[in-house]
N, C-alpha and C positions, 0 to 999 in steps of 0.2 A: 398311376404314371406320375413321374416327377418332372415338371417343366423346368428348364434351366434359363437363366437370365444372365447375360454377359455383364461383367463389371469392367469398365473401361479405364485405363490408366493414361489416356491421351489428353492433350490440352484442347481447350476451346479457343477458336479464333474470334476475337471481337471484331467483326468485319468492318465496322465503320470507324474504328480508331487505329487499327493495325497492331495493337499490342496483344500478347498472348498470355492468357491466364492459365497456369498449370493447375489441373484438378487431379486429385488422387483419391482413390477409394470412394468414388461417387456411387452410392447404391440407389438404384431406381426401383421404386415400388410400383412396377408395371404389371399388367395383367395379361395372362394368356389362359384361355379356358381349356380345361382337360375334358376328357370324355364324360366326366361326371359333372362338368360345368364349374368346378371349384378351382381355385388357383393355389399353387404352392410356389415357394421361392428357394433358389439356391444360387451360388456364385459360379460364374463361368468366365474364364479369362478370354479376352477378345482375340488373342493370337497375333501372328505377325501380319503386317500390312505392307504391300508392295506398291511401287510406282514404276511405270514404263510407258513408252510410246504405244499407242493403241495398235500400231502396225509398224513393221520395220522399214517400209518404204512409202513414200508419198510422191505425188506428181502434180504438176500444174502446168497449164499452157503458158507460154511466154506472154500472151495477151490477156491472161486471166486476172491481172492486177494484184491478186493476193490469194493465198491458200491458208486455210485453217488447219493447224496441226493439233490433233487430239492426243491427249495424255490421260491415261487411266490410272487410278489408284484402287486397289482391291484388297480384300481380306483373305487370309489364309483359308483355302477351301477345306482343309482338314479340320480346322477348328470350327468351321461352319457347317459341319456335316449334319447336325440335328438342329435346324433353326426354324422349323415350321411354327408359324404363329408367335414369333418372338419379336420383341421390340429392342433395338440396339440403341444405346445411348450414343449420340453423335460424338466423334472425336476427330482430332485435327492432325493433319500432316502437311508437309510442304516440300517443294523441291525447286531448284533454280533450273532455268533452261537458257540455251544460247545457240546461236548459229555460227558456223565458220565455213571458210571456203573449201569446197571440193574442187571441181573444175570450174565452177562459177565464181565470179569475183564480186565481193561486196561493193556496193556503190556503182557497179557496172551492170551486173545481171540481177541483183537483188539488193534489198536494204537489210543490213545486219540488224539483229534484234536480240535482246536478252531480257530476263526478268524472273519473277517468282510466281509459282502456281500454288494456291492453297486448296486443301481438300477437307471436306467434312464427310464422315461416314455415318451410316445409320441404316436400319432396316425395319420395315413394317410388314409383317406377314398378314395373312387373313384374306388374301385374294382379290386385290384390285389390280394386279398385273404389273407391279414394279418391284425390283430388287435393288435396294440402295446400298448393298454391300460392295458394289462397284460404282465408283464416282468418276465422272469424266470432267476434264477441264481442257482448255485449249489456249493457244496463242496464234497470232497471225504473222505470216511472212509476206512482205510486199515485194512484188516482182517489177523489174524495169523492162519495158518492151523496147525492141529495136526493129529496124527494117531489114536486117541482114540475115542471110541463111548461114548460121554459124553452129548448127548442131545442138544437141541436148547438153545441158550442163547440170552439175550436181552441187548440192549444199549439204553440209554435215549438220545434223541436229543432235544436240547433246543435253543430257540431264545430269546435274551435279548438285553437291551440297544438300544432302538429305536432312530433313527434320522429322523425326518420329516415323520414318519409313525405311524400307529396304528396297534396293533396286530389283526389278524384275528382269527378264531376259533382254528386253528391248530398251537398254539404257541409251543406245545410239540408234539413229535412223537416218535414212538418206532421202533427201528431197530432190527429185529430178525436174528440172525446168525444160519442158518440151518446146523445141523451136517451132513456133506457130507458122513460120514461112513454109514448112514442109507438110502441114496438116490442113485438112478441111476445117471450115468454121464449125465450132461446137454448138451445142444446143443448151439453152437454159430453160427448158420446158419443165424440169423438175423431176424429183424422185418420189414415187408414190409408195406408201406403206401404211399399215395400221398405226394408230397412236399408241396402242399398248399391245404387248404380246399375248395377253390373256384378259378375259372379261368374265364377270360373274353376275348372274341374275338368279331369281328364284322361279319356282314353278308358278307363282302368282304374279309375275311381272306384267302380265296382260290384264290384271284386274283394275277396273276404273275406281279411283279414289278422288279425294278433293283436290289433288294437285294437277299439274298440267304436263306431267312427264309422258313420254311416248309409251304406247301399249306394246311393249316388247323390249328386245335388247337393241339399244342404239349402238351401232358400230361406226367409228369415225376413221376416215382415211385422210392422211396428211400429205401435203406436197411441199417438199423442201428442196434446197439447192437450185432454186429458180422457179419462176411462176409465169413465164412468158407463154402466151398463146392459149387457145381453147383446146383442151385435151379431154380424153375419155379413158376409163378403165372399167373392165368388167369385174363383177364380184359374184360369189356363189357360196352356199353352205356346203360342207362336206362332212359326211357321217364318219364317225370313228368306230371301228368294230368293238362291240361290247359297251359302247357309250350311249349317248342320248339317242332316242328313237324318233325318227321323223314322223310328224303328225301327232305324237304323244308328248314329247318333251320340247319340240320346236317345230316351226314350219319351214319347209324347204324354201329357200329364197335365192333368186338370181336376178341380176340386172346390170345396168350400166350407170356409173357415176360420171357426171359432166363437170369439169372445172373450167370456168371462164378465165380469161386472162387476169392474172394477179390473184386468183382465188387459191387459198392455201389449205382448205379442208372441206370435206363433204361427208355426209353420213347416210346410212341406210338402216332400216329397222328389220330385225328378224323376229317374226311373230312367235310369242311363247303362249301356247294354248293353256287354258286353265285346266289344271290337272287334278283329277280326283284324289290322287295319292297325297295331295297337300291338305286334305281334310280328313284323312283316315290314318289311324295308327297302324304301322306295319312292324311286326317283330323282327323281320329281316331287313337289312339295310345294305343295298348294293353300293359299293364304293362310297360308303359313308353318306349316302344320299346325294351324291354329286354325279351329274350326268353330262359328260363333255361332248362337244362337237366342234368342228372347225369352220372358219370362214377364210376364203381364199381370193386373192386378186390375180387377174390375168389380163393379157392383151392391152397393155397401155398403148395409146395411139393419139395422133393428132386429129382434130376435127377435120372433116372432109374439105372444109374451106380454107384450111391452113396449108402451108408448104411443109409437107412431111419431111423434107430434107433438112429443114431448119428447126421444126418443132418436133423433138424426139424425146418424149417422156420415157422413164424406165422404172422398174420395180426396185424397191429397197429390200433390206434384210428382213423386214417384218411383213412380207407379203402373204404370210399364213399366220393366223392367230387362233387361239383356243377360246371357246365360250363354254362355261360350265353352268348348268342349271342345277340349283340347289333345292332339295325338298325340305319342306317343313315337317319333319317326322319325329314322333316320339318325344314331344316336349313343347317348345314354343320357339318362335322366331319372328323376325320382322318380315312382313309378307312380301315386300319388294326390296331389291337391292338399290334402287335408284328412285329418288323423289325430286320433283321440281315444284317449287312454290315461288310466286312473285311477291315482292314486298307489299303490294297493295291487296293481297288476298285476305279474306276473313274480316271479321268485325274488328275495327281499329279504335283505339283510344288515343287522343292527343297526349303526348308525353313530353316533359321537359327534362333535360339532363344538363346539370351545371357545367359539365366538361365539353358540351357541344356548343360551338359558336355558330349561329345562323338561325334560319327559320326552324320552328318547332317541327319535330318529326312525330310519327305515329308508329304503333306496333300492333301487329296482328299475330297469327299463330300458324306455324307449320304443324300438321298433324300426321304423325307416323303411326301406322297400325301394326300392332303385335298380335299374333294369333296363337292360340293354344291348341295342341292336338295330342293324341295318345291317351293313356289312362287319365281319367279325370276324377277318380274316387278319393283323391286327397288334395289338399290345398297346396299351391306352389307360389313362389314369388321370385322376383329378380330386380336388379337395379339397372339403370341406364346412365350413360354419360355421353356428352358430346366430345369428339376428339378423344383424348386420353386423359384420365384423371390420375394424377400422381403427385408426389411431394414437390415437384417443380412447377406445378400449375399447368393449366390447359395449354397455354401458348408454347411452353417449352417443348411439348411433344406434338406440335401441330405438323407432323410429317406423315402424310398419307397421299396416295395418288388420287387426284381429283378427277371428276368427270371432264370431258373435253371442254376446253376453253375456260375452266373454272379456276379461280384463285382461292386461297384460304379465306374463309370468313373470320372476322376479328371479333372475339367475345366483347360484349358490352358496347360495341359500335355497330355491329351488324345483327347480333342476336344475343339473347341471354342464355348462358349455360344453366343446367339444372342446379337447383338448391343454392341460389346466390343471394338470399336475404329476404327482407320484409317485402320487397317489391313483388315477390312471387304470388302471394295470396291476393294482393291488391289487383294485379294484372291478370290473374287467372292461371298462373303457372302452378307447377307441382313442386312444393318446397322439399319433398322427400325423395324425388327422383326414383320412385319405387313403383313397381307394378305387382299386383296381387290377384290371385284367383282362389276362391273358396272351393271346397270339394264340390264336384259335379257342375262347376261353372266353366263353360268353354266359350264364353262370349269374348269378343275382341277387346283389347285394351288400346288406348291411344296415348302416345307420347306427344305432349304439347310443348313446342319450342317457340318462345316469343321471338318474332322477327321484327326488326326495326325498319320502318319505312323512312328513309332519310332524304329522299329527293336528290340524291347524288348520282351522277353517271358512274357506273362501276361495271366491272366484269361480273359474270355470274360467280357467286361465292359458295364454296363448298364446305360442308360440315359432315364429319364422320359421327354417326350415331351408333352406339355399341351397347349390347346387353352384357351384364356381368352377374355372377352369383357371388354374393358376399356371405360371411359367416352367419349373419342374422337372417338370411333368406330361408324360407321353407322349400326344401328341395328333396323330396323323398326318394327312396330307392326306386329305380325303374324310370324315373323322370330323366330327361336329358335335354340339353340345348343343341339344336341342330346346327348345320353349317351356316344358316342364315341369321347369324347373331349380330351382323353389322350391316349398315346401309349408308349410302351417300345421299345427303340432302343438298340440293342446289337451290340457292336463292337467286332468282332472276330479277332484273329491273322491272319497274312498273310497266304494265301493259295498258295503262290508261291512255286514251286518245285525247291529247290536249290537256285540259285542266277541268277540275270540277270541285264543287264545294262539298265537304263532308264535315259536319259539326263545326262549321265556321272555318275549316281549314281548306286552303286552296291546294288540292292534290295535282301534281304536275306529272305528265307523261315524260319519263326520263329519256332524253336523247342527247347525244354528244353534239357539241358545237361543230357546225358544218354538215350535219345530217339533214337530209331532206325532211321537212316537217310532215310526219305521217298523217297529221290531222287535216292537211290542206289538200283539197280537191282529190279526195280518196278514190281509189280504184275499186271496182266491183262491189260497190255499196248500194243497197236498195234505197237509201234515203237521199241520194244525190240526184242532181238534174243534169242529164237524164240518168235514170237508175241503172246500176250495174255496168257502168262505163269502164271498160277494160283499159282504155288508153285516154285518160282525161287530159285536157289541155288544149292548146292551139294547134291547128292542123298544118301550120308552116312556121317558118322562122320568126321569132320575136326579136326585134332589133332595139326596142326602147322600152324602159320601165320607169315609172315614177310611183312613189308611195304617198298617199294622202295622210294628213295628220291622224285621221281616224283608223288607219290601217288598211283601208281599201286601196287597191292598186290599179293603175291604168297602164295598159300595154299597147304597143304599136308594132307593126311588122308586115310580113308578107302573107299573113293568114287570112282566110276568108270565113273561118268559123272558130268558135271557142266552145268546148264541150258540146259539140254537134249542133250548136245554134249559130246561124249566120251572123257574122260581124265583119264589116268591110274594113279590115286592117287596123281597127282600133276597138278596144273594149275595156270595160271596168269590171274588176273582180272583187267579190266579197271576201271577208276575212276567212271564211271557210273554204275558199277556192271556187265556189260556184259563181256563175255569171251574174253580174248585177244588172238585172233587167230594167232598173230605174234609170240607167244610163243608156240611152238609145240614140246612136248616131245615124239612124236611118240606113241608107246604103253605104254610108261611110266614105272613105277615100277610094278613088278609082285607080290607085297605084300604091306602091309600098310606102309605109310610114317608117322612117328611120330615126326620128328624134322626137322627144316630148319635153315640155317644160311646164311645171306646175307653178302657178302664181302663189307666193307665200301668204300666210294668214293676215299679215299687216298691209297687204296690197288692196287697192280699190277693186281689183279684179280677183280677189281671193276665191278659190274654188274652181276657177276656170283653168283651162289647160291649152297650151299651144301644141299644135300637131304639125310636124314638118316631114317632108320626104319627096318622093318622085311622083306625085299625083298632079292632076290638072283640075280636078273638081272634088267637092265634098258634098255628099248627099244631093248631087245633081246641080250644085251651085259652083260657078267658076271660082276656084281657089288654087292657084298654081304654086305648089311647093310649100305653102304655109297657110294655116287656118287656126282660128281660135274657137274653142268649144265652150259652151255653157256647162254648169255643174250637172245638168241632166243629159249631156252628150249632144245636144242640138247645136247647130252652127250659130256662132255669135255674129249677128249682122253688123255690129258696131266696129268690127275689126275687118277691114277690107284693104288688102294689099294691091288692089288694082290688077295690073297684068301679072303681078307676082314675079317669081324667078323663072327664067327661061330654061332651067335645067334643075336637076335634083338638089334639094337642100339636105345636107347630112347632119348639121348641128344647129342648135338653137339655145340661146341663153337670155335670161331676163335680168336686167339691171335693177338696182335698188330704187330707181325712178320709174320703173316699168317700161323703159325703152327696151328694145330687143335687138340682139345680134344674131345674124344667121350666117352660116358658112356652107359651102358645097361646091358643085361643079358649074354653077351658072356664070354667065358673063353679063347679064343685064337683070335689073330689078325694076319692074313697072316701067320698062322701056328705057331706063337710064343705065349706062355702062357701070357695072360693078363686078369686077373680076373676083369671084369666089367668096366674097365677104361683103356684108352690108349692115347698116343699122337702120332699124325701123322705129317709127314712133309708136305711141300707145295705141293709135288707131290702125296700125298696120302699114301705113304709107312710108315710103322711103324717106329717111332723114338726110336731106341734102347738105346739112351742115357738117356731116361726117365725110370729109374729103380724103379719098384713098389714092388719088392719082391712078397709076397703072395697076394698083392692087397686087394680088398674088398671081404668080405665073403657073400655079397648079392648084389642085383641089384642096379644100379645107374640110377636115373631118372632126375637129374638136375645138371647143371654146371654153376657157377657164376664167371664172370670175370669183372674187372673194370680197366679203363685206368690207367696206371702207376704201376700196380701190376700184375706180371706174375703168381702169385700163385692162382690156381683155388680153389674155395670152392665147394665141391662136396656133393650133397644131394642124399639120396636113402633110401633103406630098408636093412641096414646092421648093424652089431654090432662091427666090427673091421676092421682095415686097417693094413695089414702086421703084424698081431699078436698083435697090440695095440688096446685096447678098444676105439671105437668111434661109438656111436649110432646115425646113421642117418645123421650126418653132420661132415665134416672134411675139413681141408685146407691142401693142399699139396705144397711142395716147388717146384721150377722150375726143380729140378733133379729127382722128383718123390718120395722123402722121405716125411714122415709125418711132417707137420709143428707143432712142439710142443708148439710154442708160441700161437697157437689157440687151446684153450681147452674148449669145451662146457660142461665139467663135465660129468654127466650121459647122456647127449644128449637128444634126443627125445624118447618118448615111442611109436613111430609108424614110419610111412614112411614120407620122405620129397620128394615132387614132384616138387617143384619150389624153385630156389635160385635167388635172385636179389641183386646186389651190388650197394651201393651208398656211395661214399667217403670211409670212413673207416668202415662203417656199412654194415651188411649183413642181408637181410630179408629172412626168410625161411617160406614156406607154405607147407601144406600136410595134413596128417591124423594122428594127435596126439593131446594129451590133456595136456602134460607136457613137459617142456624143463628144464633139470637139476633140476627136482623135483619141479619146479615152474609152477603153472597153466598157460597154454597158449594153447588155443583151436584153432588149425589149422594154427595159424599165430604167428610169433615171430620176434624180431629184436635182433641181436647180435652185441656186440662191436667188436673192432679190435682184442681183445684177445679171442673171442669166448664166453665170458660171456654174460648173458642176459642184454640187454639195459633196465634198469628199468624205464627210462624216457619214454619208449614206453609201454603204458599200454592199452591192447585191451579189458579189462573187461572180459566178458564171451566169447569174440571172435566170431568165426563163428560156426554155429550149424552143419556144415558138412565139407567135404574135400575141401581144396584149391588146385587147379591145376596150377594156373598161377599167377605170380607176374611180373608186368612191371612197370618200373620207368618212371614217367613224368620228363620233364626238370626242373620242380620246386621242385623236391624231393618228390612228393606225389606218393605213390604206388597204382597202379591199380590192383585189385584183381579179379580173376575169379575162379569159381569152381562149386560145386554141392549144395551149401548152399542156405538157404532161409532167414537167418537173421544174423545180426552182432550186438552183444552186445545189444540185445533186440529190435533192429530196423530192419524192413523188408528190405532185400536186396536179390533179387532172381538172383543168378548166377554171379552178378557183383557188385563191390563196389569200392570206392576210399577212402583212409584214409589220415589223416594228419600224418606228421612225428612222432607225439607223440602218435599215435594209436587211436585218436578220429576219428569217422566216419565223412567224408566230406559230409554234407547234400546238398551241391550245385550240387551234381552229383548223378543221379539215384533216387532222391526223387519222391514220388508217387503223389505229388500235381498236377503238370502239366502233368504228365505221369502216370496215375493210374496203368498201368500194366508194370512198368519199369522192365527191365530185360527179363527173359525168362519165361513167365507165363504158367500156366497149368490150363485148364478149371476145373479140378476136385480138390477135397480137397487133401492136402498134404499127408495124411496118407492112401489115397485110393490105394489099390494094383493095380488098373487099371491105376493109374496116371503115365504117362511116366516120368522117371527120367532124366530130362533135365539137361544139365550142359554146362559150358564154359570151354574149354580145353586150349585155347591159345589166346593171344591178341597181338596186335601191335599198338603202338601209332604213329600218323603222324600229323604234322601241317604244314600250309602254310600261307603265307602272301599275301595280295593284296591291291593295292592302286587304287583309282578311283578319277577322277577329275570331279567336278560338274560345270556346267555353268548356268548362269541366276538364281542365288540363290537370294531369297527374304529374307532380313534381317529384322526381326520384333522386334529387340531390341528397347525398348522405345516405344513411341507413334507413330512414323513414320515408314513407310515401304519403303525400298529402294532396288535397285538391287546391288548385290555384285557378282563378278566373277573374276577369278575362285576360287574354294575351293577344297582342297584335303582331302579325307577320307582315313584312313588306317585301314585295317581289318586283324585280325589274326584268322584263322580257325583251330580248333582242332578236330581230329577224332580218334576213336579207332576201329580197325578192330578186329572182334570177330569170333573165330571158336569154334565149339563144336558139341553137339547133341541137336538140337531143331528144331521146325517147325515154330515158330513165335517169334517176339519180340515186346515189348511195344513201342508205338510211332506212329505218323502219323499226321493227320489233326485235331483231337479233343483230349480232355483230356483223353478219355478212348479208344483211337484207338489202334489196334494191326495190325501189318503188317506181311504177310506171308514171311518168310525168312528161307530157309532150311540150317541149319548147318553153314552158313557163313553170316555175316552181317556187316554193318558199323554203328557205334554209334556216335552220336554227342558228342564231348568233351567240354572242357571249363567249365563254371560255370553258374548256374541259381540260383536265390534267393531261399534259403532253410530255414528250421525252426531253424537250428543251434544246438548247444550243450549246455546242462545244467549240471552244476556241481559246485564244489568248486573252489575257486581261488587259493588254495594252498593245499598241502597234510598234512601240520602240522599247528596247531593253539595252542595258549597258553592262559591261564587265571589264574589270582591270585585267591587263595582260597576264599578271602573275596570280590570277584567281584560281587557276588550275581547273575548277569546275564552275560553271554558271548555272544556277538553278533558275529555270524559267517557269513562272507560275502560269498554269493553264486552268481553265474553269469550265464548269457546266452550269448554265443558268436557265431560268425561265421554265423549268420543269424537271421532274424526277421519275417519269414513267419508264420503267424497264431499265435494265442494264444497257448503257450506251457508251460509245466511244468514237474516236476518229483517228485516222493515221496522221502523224506529223513527221515532217522530214526537214532537215537542214539543207540549204541549197546555196551554192556559190553565186555571187553576182558576176556579170560580165567582167572579164579581166580588165584591169586598169587601176589607176590610183584609187585608193580607198576600198578596194575589194579584197576581202579576206580569202586566203587560199586554203582549200581543204588539205589536211595533213600538216601543212606548214604552220597555219594559224589556229586551226580548230580541227576536231575530229567529227566526221559526219555521224549523224544520229538519225535513226528512224524507230519510233515506237508507236504503240497504239494506246494512248491514255484511255482508260476505261473506268467509268463510275459504276461499280458493281451493285448488285442487289443489296438492300438493307438486311436481307436474310441469307442464310447459308444456302448452298446450292440445292439442298434437298427440299427446300420449302417453295411452294408455288405461290409467290407473292409478287405484285407488280411494282412496289415502291423500290427505288434505288437511291444511291448516294447522289448528291449534287453539291455545288459550290466549288471554291478553288481547290487545286491540288494541295496535298500536304507539303510541308517544308522540311520534313524530317529525313528526306533522302532515302526512305526505306519502302516506298510504295512503287508498284509497277507503273503507275501513271505519272511518275515524276519525270520531267524533262530536264536532264542534266547534260550540258554540252561541255565536253573537255576543251580547255583552252591551252594552246601550245605557246609557251613563253620563248622568246628569242632575244638576241642582243642587238637586233637591227633597229635603226631609227627609220621607221616607215610610216609614222603617223597613225591615226586611228583608222581601223579597218572594219568593214561591216559584212555580214552575211544575212541571208534571208531564211525565214522559217515559214513553213506552210502546212496548214491542216487540209486534209482531203478525205474523201470516202467516209462520210459519217455513217454509222450503223447502230442499230439497237437490237437487243436480243431478249426475247421474252417467249417462254414456252409455258403454257398453262394446260394442265391435263393432257400432256403429250402433244399438244397442238401448237405449231408455231404461230405466234400472233404478229402480224405485220405492223411494226412500229417505225415511224419515220423520224429518226433523229436528224437534227439540222446543224449546220455550221454556224458558229458565232463570228468573232473576229478571227478570220482564217489566215491572215498574213501579218507577219511582224518582222522587224529587223533587230539584229543584235549587233551593237557596235562594241568592238574590242578597243579599249583605250590604251594607247601605246605608253609604256613606262620607261622607254629608252630615250635618253636625252644626251645632248652634246655638252659634256662637262668642261671642255676646253683642254688645251695642252700647256703644261708648265715648262718654262724655259727662261734662261737669263736674257736680259734685254740686249746684251752684247757679248761677243766672244772674248773681248779684252777690256780690262778696266785698269786705270792708272791712278796711283795715289802718291802723294809726297811722303817721304819717310817720316816727316814730323806731323803728318796729318792725323795722328792718333788712331783713326779707324777708317776703313773703306766702306763706301755705300754701294751695294750690289742690288740691282733692280731685277725682280722676277716678274 
């Protein structure tokens, strides 16, 4: 049999520069095994390629905000009639798209859009369930909603200006905007389907080896087009007549998958029995040793606790998939189709690479087993490669379907491919990438692939391992390579709990920033106290948290026990999360503890802690509202506030001189009138030199101090201080008088629950929507004089209350509360911001930690959904150095021993208290750990999608410019393809307002920073930085300027980004990535070029001159 290979005459798109390089007569030395296992080559023209809309009609609800329009490019099906097990060289095509009015009007019913779509083509056969001869791309059309019943309207969608393609039948399509006033509210519960249409395993998929892969066929179900609510779907195996046999080739399986709110994938395992035929040679071969069966989805439904009228999941087009079981018959093959190894598996050796900047990494080995069967009376041999070996190198053909949630592994960064130099012998690899069997030898062979342990947070990384027969291989007649000649190897992140020393190297359990620390107060562990605790933590709400310099934490709240040990509202916790029994408060407080303050190391009271709240006694001794504890938890008798506060104390702060500010609901302190605020001396008695007059007329919830400034900023739910109007926030002088130099104007229109100082700035958080009549939802930053810091722009802010603000040493605020989003990006209970108000996507992003924060299984609006929140946080970091010995330096072509080498590490953590039962994070991307009301979260930064917005808040254009190029940018991250919609908007009519059509043309586009790789490659990195200035990219924002002859002065229009989104699919699974907005609003001022040049005229209508005057003077 002669296998054919296509020779492509198409161009390649250089995705990150936008230029096209034409390639002709590119011959690919790719491999496809024949029935004898050998490869032959011939040329095959790729044929005609078409482009069209995926469907002739589309629809969207008027309140749907946007609709994604799919466009497909596909190859000539006649030319592709015989493409089994072929590799297609990728080639390029492009087409322009545009919208035009049908019955809908641009700017009224929808935003007009146009641009270019680029396509790559390619195909990998061999049975992982993907056909890349059809490539999909898309663009978005944004919809304008109104409150009128005005019927359905249509938009015409068009494709034009082909490049290397031909039009298919659907060159035009119709988009119908459905009037939502006539329809019931829709559901965003999602569409359920398999991640691939086909799966392949071997008859030995259930054999236990050194890896951690499941014992059977793992089948993944995805949830797209929405993820609201808790839903279920049934699954089952279905026999195919003449195919796989139940009980022999696979185990009958049925069950129900449960998707919690926001969950986008779930898996089940089909058992694959160990089959005798995989150890015995058979002269007959049914269906070439391939035995198929099906898996099926059915009965999608809402959880019984959800509203079934609102939560309505449905099945997608891949609700049935085929699973093929391959036999290892009459030759040899890889015993399993899927392997999973972690970076930290196996014996490791410290290794240094000159190209890697950071701590030294280590490498171990993934071991893939190859089995021989059939006649063994002669010797045989074969070669193996990772991915595809050809003249363009491994990376050029890194196109194959990965396992669920896997991206492609990068050679020399994640693993070493076979036969790559002198390192192989030194590190134990095989420099020949060859497997050999002598006559009568049927023992297994092992492929050893060096895996690099780099301590980076990454997605699981996929490698294709494939067997080949080359000319120098021994392959006698009768021998054959079965269908199991390739396998997928997945490299998972470290499963180490915490850190450990190995040969002087500090190995770190890899978790993304914002994940709950899986090593802290672990569930169901026999070595915890108590052992096998399924729900570790405090048994009620934790309101206050402080971190000691040694990393131990003190918590206060409404709880009566911690880890099943009685503790009266206050406890200290060890670094591992266990209760610190050396801190014994006795019976503790007889009421809730709502605030804690730890004395700093330079204080005379270092190690002691102030406890404040709604209690009357501590360990049986009278202490109303406030007490001081010794380092061992006992009551400090030298601190005695006398009668104390007559009502709850909500806030406490220690000054640099060890005096104390308290705030709360009280009206007296030690019998003296003090409305909601007071200052105490070092001994706890009221400081009568701090004179407040009438004080505050409402409760105080927060006190902010900063080094070098003795003036407290006080937040609460009040409207005046000592008779002077101050709504929610005020600053006091050291003598108790109101600081008039700090004037927040009309203040906040709600309550302030948290105050954090940083330099001359003050952050406030709470339950408000405005500060000094400026929109600020739950978060704001104030200047030294109390005015709003306009450089801090939170956009729409948080969608609910902020309870806690903690400043990191780098000036970034950590935010805790009861919210679920920040400025249109998901953040559940916790977030971190940049000093300018942009969301920091390197913390709490959902890509590596799908349930980041404090998740709830049910939909957000479900009345049965528990209202979880974060009430208090404490930041803690520590440094560690480790010395490595016997390090192998692989810089260059030689390998040598280098010793010693020192690695330095900085660990950052956030202690979190509140009301919750679990937090996102653990060993997998969608793991959740049981933690009751107190947890520790990984700090630092992990690669995130970043922020999308303008580069400035003000742009200018001359009226005769015709087009104004607006530079937009993506900053602070490049995880996944990401973009956001941007529109031009008119200002309220009046002087200086530019008018649409008369002065400029309205524009709406979705600038998108696409993947660094073409669409066929499963990689997470994408473009970042400013948009290009060549005017040829789809994310260029070009605003047409209309010139006129009117003298109307300079005129301005507004521009706005909204609806940020990211797109990442790995192994057929949608990965939830939370792109965020950057500078989201800007103005464009059109500079008028029309001026009054004056009128020319004689100064008089009549002039007189004497006849002898020689000449007349006429004045103009």
